[in-house]
C-alpha positions as CSV (number, residue, x, y, z in Angstrom):
1,M,113.7,251.8,0.5
2,L,116.4,254.3,1.4
3,V,114.4,255.6,4.2
4,A,113.8,252.0,5.5
5,G,117.4,251.3,5.3
6,A,118.1,254.4,7.3
7,W,115.8,253.3,10.0
8,V,117.5,249.9,10.3
9,A,120.9,251.5,10.2
10,A,119.9,253.9,12.9
11,V,119.4,250.9,15.1
12,A,122.2,248.5,13.7
13,V,125.1,250.9,13.6
14,P,125.0,252.1,17.3
15,V,124.6,248.4,18.3
16,G,127.8,247.6,16.2
17,V,129.7,250.5,17.8
18,V,128.8,249.2,21.3
19,A,129.8,245.7,20.3
20,S,133.2,247.1,18.9
21,R,134.0,248.3,22.5
22,L,133.0,245.2,24.2
23,R,134.8,242.9,21.7
24,R,138.1,241.2,22.9
25,G,140.6,239.5,20.7
26,P,140.9,239.5,16.8
27,L,137.9,240.5,14.7
28,W,138.4,237.4,12.5
29,P,138.5,233.9,14.2
30,V,141.5,231.6,13.2
31,W,140.9,229.7,10.0
32,R,140.2,226.2,10.8
33,P,138.7,223.3,8.8
34,W,134.9,222.9,9.1
35,R,133.8,219.2,9.5
36,V,130.4,217.7,9.9
37,P,129.3,214.0,10.2
38,W,126.3,214.0,8.0
39,G,126.0,212.8,4.5
40,G,124.0,213.5,1.4
41,F,121.1,211.3,2.2
42,E,120.5,213.0,5.5
43,V,120.9,216.5,3.9
44,V,118.2,215.8,1.2
45,A,115.9,214.1,3.6
46,G,116.3,216.6,6.3
47,F,115.8,219.5,3.8
48,L,112.6,218.1,2.3
49,V,111.1,217.2,5.7
50,L,111.8,220.5,7.3
51,T,110.8,222.6,4.3
52,A,107.9,220.8,2.9
53,V,106.3,218.6,5.5
54,V,106.6,220.4,8.8
55,P,105.1,223.7,7.6
56,E,102.1,222.0,6.0
57,V,101.5,219.9,9.1
58,V,101.5,223.0,11.3
59,L,99.4,224.9,8.8
60,A,96.8,222.0,8.9
61,G,96.9,221.9,12.6
62,L,96.2,225.6,12.9
63,T,93.4,225.5,10.5
64,G,91.8,222.5,11.9
65,S,92.0,223.8,15.4
66,G,90.1,227.0,14.6
67,F,93.2,229.0,15.5
68,Y,92.7,231.7,13.0
69,R,89.1,232.4,13.7
70,A,89.9,232.5,17.4
71,V,92.6,235.2,16.6
72,Y,90.8,237.1,14.0
73,G,87.1,236.3,14.5
74,G,84.4,234.4,12.7
75,G,84.7,236.6,9.6
76,F,88.1,235.2,8.8
77,P,87.9,233.3,5.3
78,A,87.7,229.6,5.9
79,L,89.1,228.7,2.5
80,A,92.5,228.9,1.1
81,A,93.1,231.6,-1.6
82,E,93.2,229.0,-4.4
83,Q,89.6,227.9,-3.3
84,A,88.3,231.6,-3.5
85,P,85.5,232.3,-5.9
86,P,86.9,233.3,-9.3
87,V,86.6,236.9,-9.8
88,G,84.6,236.5,-13.0
89,A,82.1,234.3,-11.2
90,A,81.7,236.5,-8.2
91,A,81.3,239.5,-10.3
92,A,78.1,238.2,-11.9
93,V,76.5,238.2,-8.4
94,A,78.2,241.0,-6.7
95,G,79.7,243.3,-9.3
96,A,83.3,243.6,-10.6
97,A,84.6,245.9,-7.6
98,A,83.0,243.7,-4.9
99,A,84.4,240.6,-6.5
100,E,87.8,241.9,-6.7
101,T,87.7,242.8,-3.1
102,I,86.3,239.4,-2.1
103,H,89.2,237.7,-4.0
104,S,91.8,240.0,-2.4
105,E,90.6,239.2,1.1
106,F,91.0,235.5,0.4
107,Q,94.5,236.1,-0.9
108,T,95.5,238.2,2.1
109,A,93.9,235.6,4.3
110,A,96.1,232.9,2.7
111,V,99.2,235.0,3.4
112,V,98.3,235.5,7.0
113,R,97.9,231.7,7.4
114,Q,101.2,231.0,5.8
115,L,102.8,233.7,8.0
116,W,101.6,232.2,11.3
117,A,102.3,228.6,10.0
118,G,105.8,229.6,9.0
119,L,106.5,231.3,12.4
120,L,105.2,228.7,14.6
121,A,106.8,225.9,12.5
122,V,110.3,227.1,13.3
123,P,110.7,225.8,16.8
124,F,109.6,222.3,15.5
125,Q,111.8,222.5,12.5
126,L,114.9,223.5,14.6
127,G,113.9,221.1,17.4
128,L,113.7,218.1,15.0
129,L,117.1,219.1,13.4
130,A,118.7,219.2,17.0
131,L,117.1,215.9,17.9
132,A,118.3,214.3,14.7
133,A,121.8,215.6,15.3
134,R,121.8,214.3,19.0
135,L,120.5,210.9,18.0
136,L,122.5,210.2,14.9
137,Y,125.7,211.9,15.8
138,P,126.1,211.8,19.7
139,N,129.9,212.4,19.6
140,W,129.8,215.4,17.2
141,R,130.3,218.9,18.7
142,R,129.7,221.9,16.7
143,P,132.5,224.5,16.4
144,R,132.7,227.2,18.8
145,P,131.1,230.4,17.4
146,P,132.7,233.7,17.7
147,A,132.0,235.6,20.9
148,P,128.7,237.4,20.8
149,A,130.2,240.9,20.6
150,T,132.5,239.9,17.8
151,A,129.6,238.3,15.9
152,V,127.5,241.2,16.3
153,L,130.2,243.6,15.0
154,L,131.0,241.3,12.0
155,G,127.3,241.2,11.3
156,V,126.8,244.8,11.2
157,L,129.9,245.5,9.1
158,A,129.0,242.7,6.6
159,W,125.5,244.2,6.4
160,V,126.7,247.7,5.7
161,V,128.7,246.3,2.6
162,L,126.3,243.6,1.4
163,A,122.8,245.2,1.8
164,P,123.4,248.3,-0.5
165,T,125.1,246.1,-3.0
166,V,122.4,243.5,-3.2
167,L,119.7,246.3,-3.3
168,V,121.3,248.1,-6.1
169,V,121.5,244.9,-8.1
170,N,117.9,244.2,-7.4
171,L,116.9,247.7,-8.5
172,G,119.0,247.4,-11.6
173,V,117.3,243.9,-12.5
174,N,114.0,245.4,-11.9
175,L,114.7,248.5,-14.0
176,L,115.9,246.1,-16.8
177,F,112.7,244.0,-16.7
178,T,110.7,247.2,-16.7
179,H,112.6,248.4,-19.8
180,F,111.5,245.2,-21.6
181,E,108.0,245.6,-20.4
182,V,108.1,242.6,-18.0
183,T,106.6,243.4,-14.6
184,P,108.7,242.0,-11.8
185,D,106.7,239.8,-9.2
186,S,105.6,241.3,-6.0
187,H,106.1,239.3,-2.9
188,Q,103.0,238.1,-1.2
189,L,104.1,239.5,2.1
190,T,103.6,243.0,0.7
191,R,100.0,242.4,1.3
192,L,100.6,242.8,5.0
193,G,101.2,246.5,4.7
194,G,98.4,248.4,6.6
195,R,97.3,245.3,8.5
196,P,96.5,245.3,12.3
197,L,99.3,245.6,14.8
198,L,99.2,241.9,15.7
199,D,100.0,241.0,11.9
200,S,102.7,243.7,11.8
201,V,104.5,242.1,14.8
202,V,104.1,238.6,13.6
203,F,105.5,239.8,10.1
204,L,108.5,241.5,11.8
205,V,109.4,238.5,13.9
206,Q,108.9,235.9,11.1
207,A,110.9,238.0,8.5
208,C,113.6,239.3,10.8
209,V,114.2,236.5,13.2
210,A,112.4,233.2,12.4
211,A,113.1,233.1,8.6
212,P,116.7,234.2,8.8
213,L,117.5,231.6,11.6
214,L,116.0,228.7,9.7
215,E,117.3,229.5,6.3
216,E,120.8,230.1,7.5
217,V,120.8,226.8,9.6
218,L,119.6,224.9,6.5
219,F,121.7,226.5,3.7
220,R,124.8,227.6,5.6
221,G,124.7,225.3,8.5
222,V,123.6,221.9,6.9
223,V,124.1,222.1,3.1
224,L,127.4,224.3,2.9
225,P,129.4,222.3,5.3
226,W,128.4,218.9,3.8
227,V,129.5,220.2,0.4
228,L,132.7,221.8,2.1
229,A,134.2,218.7,3.6
230,A,131.8,216.3,5.4
231,R,133.5,213.5,7.2
232,K,131.4,210.5,8.3
233,P,132.2,209.0,11.8
234,R,132.3,205.6,10.0
235,P,132.8,204.3,6.5
236,V,129.5,204.9,4.8
237,A,128.8,205.4,1.1
238,D,128.2,209.0,0.3
239,V,128.3,211.4,-2.7
240,P,131.9,211.9,-3.7
241,R,133.2,215.3,-2.6
242,H,133.9,216.6,-6.1
243,A,130.3,215.9,-7.2
244,R,128.5,217.6,-4.3
245,P,128.4,221.1,-5.7
246,G,126.8,220.0,-8.8
247,L,124.4,217.9,-7.2
248,V,123.4,221.0,-4.9
249,V,123.1,223.2,-8.0
250,A,121.1,220.5,-9.9
251,L,118.6,220.4,-6.9
252,G,118.3,224.2,-7.3
253,V,117.4,223.7,-11.0
254,V,114.7,221.3,-10.0
255,F,113.3,223.8,-7.5
256,A,113.3,226.5,-10.3
257,A,111.5,224.1,-12.5
258,L,108.8,223.6,-10.0
259,T,107.6,227.1,-10.6
260,G,106.7,226.2,-14.2
261,R,108.2,229.4,-15.5
262,P,111.0,229.8,-18.0
263,G,112.9,232.8,-16.3
264,P,113.8,231.0,-12.9
265,V,114.8,227.8,-14.9
266,V,117.0,229.7,-17.3
267,F,118.7,231.4,-14.4
268,A,119.3,228.3,-12.5
269,V,120.8,226.6,-15.6
270,V,123.1,229.7,-16.1
271,L,124.2,229.2,-12.4
272,A,124.9,225.7,-13.2
273,G,127.3,226.8,-16.0
274,G,128.8,229.4,-13.7
275,L,129.7,226.6,-11.2
276,L,132.0,225.1,-13.8
277,V,133.6,228.4,-14.5
278,T,134.0,229.0,-10.7
279,L,135.6,225.7,-10.0
280,R,138.1,226.4,-12.8
281,V,139.0,229.9,-11.8
282,W,139.3,229.0,-8.0
283,R,141.3,225.9,-8.4
284,S,143.4,226.4,-5.1
285,K,140.2,226.8,-3.3
286,R,137.8,224.4,-5.3
287,R,136.2,222.9,-2.2
288,T,135.5,226.3,-0.4
289,A,134.4,228.0,-3.7
290,G,132.1,225.1,-4.8
291,A,130.5,225.0,-1.4
292,V,129.7,228.8,-1.2
293,Y,128.7,229.0,-4.8
294,S,126.3,225.8,-4.8
295,S,124.7,226.8,-1.5
296,A,124.0,230.3,-2.7
297,A,122.5,228.9,-6.0
298,L,120.3,226.7,-4.1
299,F,119.3,229.5,-1.8
300,A,118.4,231.7,-4.8
301,A,116.5,228.9,-6.6
302,V,114.4,228.2,-3.6
303,H,113.1,231.9,-3.8
304,S,112.2,231.5,-7.5
305,A,108.4,232.0,-6.9
306,V,109.0,235.9,-6.8
307,W,110.9,236.5,-10.0
308,P,113.5,238.0,-10.5
309,S,114.4,238.1,-6.8
310,P,116.8,235.0,-7.2
311,V,119.2,237.2,-9.1
312,P,120.1,239.6,-6.3
313,L,119.6,236.9,-3.6
314,F,122.3,234.7,-5.3
315,L,124.8,237.6,-4.7
316,F,123.5,237.7,-1.1
317,G,124.0,234.1,-0.7
318,L,127.6,234.2,-1.8
319,G,128.3,236.7,0.8
320,L,126.5,234.8,3.6
321,G,128.3,231.6,2.6
322,W,131.6,233.2,2.7
323,L,130.9,234.6,6.2
324,A,129.7,231.1,7.2
325,V,133.0,229.4,6.1
326,R,135.1,232.2,7.5
327,T,133.5,232.0,10.9
328,R,132.6,228.2,10.9
329,G,128.9,228.8,11.7
330,V,125.8,230.6,11.2
331,L,125.5,233.1,14.0
332,T,127.0,236.0,12.0
333,P,125.0,235.1,8.7
334,V,121.9,235.0,10.7
335,L,122.5,238.5,11.9
336,V,123.2,239.8,8.4
337,H,120.3,238.0,7.0
338,G,117.9,239.4,9.8
339,L,119.2,243.1,9.2
340,F,118.7,242.6,5.5
341,N,115.1,241.4,5.9
342,A,114.5,244.3,8.3
343,V,114.9,246.8,5.5
344,S,112.2,245.2,3.3
345,T,110.0,244.7,6.4
346,V,110.1,248.3,7.5
347,Y,109.6,249.3,3.9
348,V,106.3,247.2,3.7
349,L,105.1,248.3,7.1
350,R,105.7,251.9,6.3
351,G,103.4,251.6,3.3
352,G,105.9,251.3,0.4
353,P,104.5,250.7,-3.0
354,V,104.3,246.9,-4.0
């Protein structure tokens, strides 16, 4: 992982140096309130549609159109991983080693399907979001983002601070789990190591560009500013401002519960308790602290399928949320998120152990 980080730094740091020379004006933009016109109903409905409906529709379309077999040939498994023959049943016919290979091929094929579907769904997801904003709020204008050079410099500087911190916390959590003889989950994308060049390119674009862009728009561009201080253009019933952080954290508990595993649920509940402490400690900045904390908790909970990654990702979400509030936008968080994912991507593509 250190070598992968060094590879990313070898690219990111020189780019940051160039951006520092091109930058004009102050590094930090002037602090201004961040207002958005959407309410809680739009946030929940948009979040569910964009994260649950659109990717499944794209996946079904790609599968039904024969896309995967056109790209990978007729030998590409036609079934999803959960429809693969059980290892035990296959072993009775082909032998244990062959059965394990067959099952692994089905699982890898499922990851490849999701990878393509996730990448190709992003234009539809962002397009639907932009269209909804244009139709529902024609008079709303998003805040002006920092100049590109400033955003790049901020992104590199924030990554240099955040990435090592989060990775050290991740290492500590994994070592703690291992000490208690609990094996941390491996991300399904680790199956893409050693795959053909096409899969490596798709993996790189999805992990370092598409996923950071979509996640930052949703978590830091839609959810966070609504919790922070959404202001409807006309009097419409909405969740009271003081209740919004709790509602978002509660939604995170629901996402954790969907895994059916106690660890993510316990962590999400602990984060809910931490929200109460945060709001008491940061009384002078309750609205900002609540928005950053709750959006980070939801961000972590959504990644509960790979346990215990939500623990370091919560810390990462706090940093990204603070950057979003400070710059009134998602450009800098997207850059930091992309660089952070690049470390893990390079690690996997270089054949790091899973």
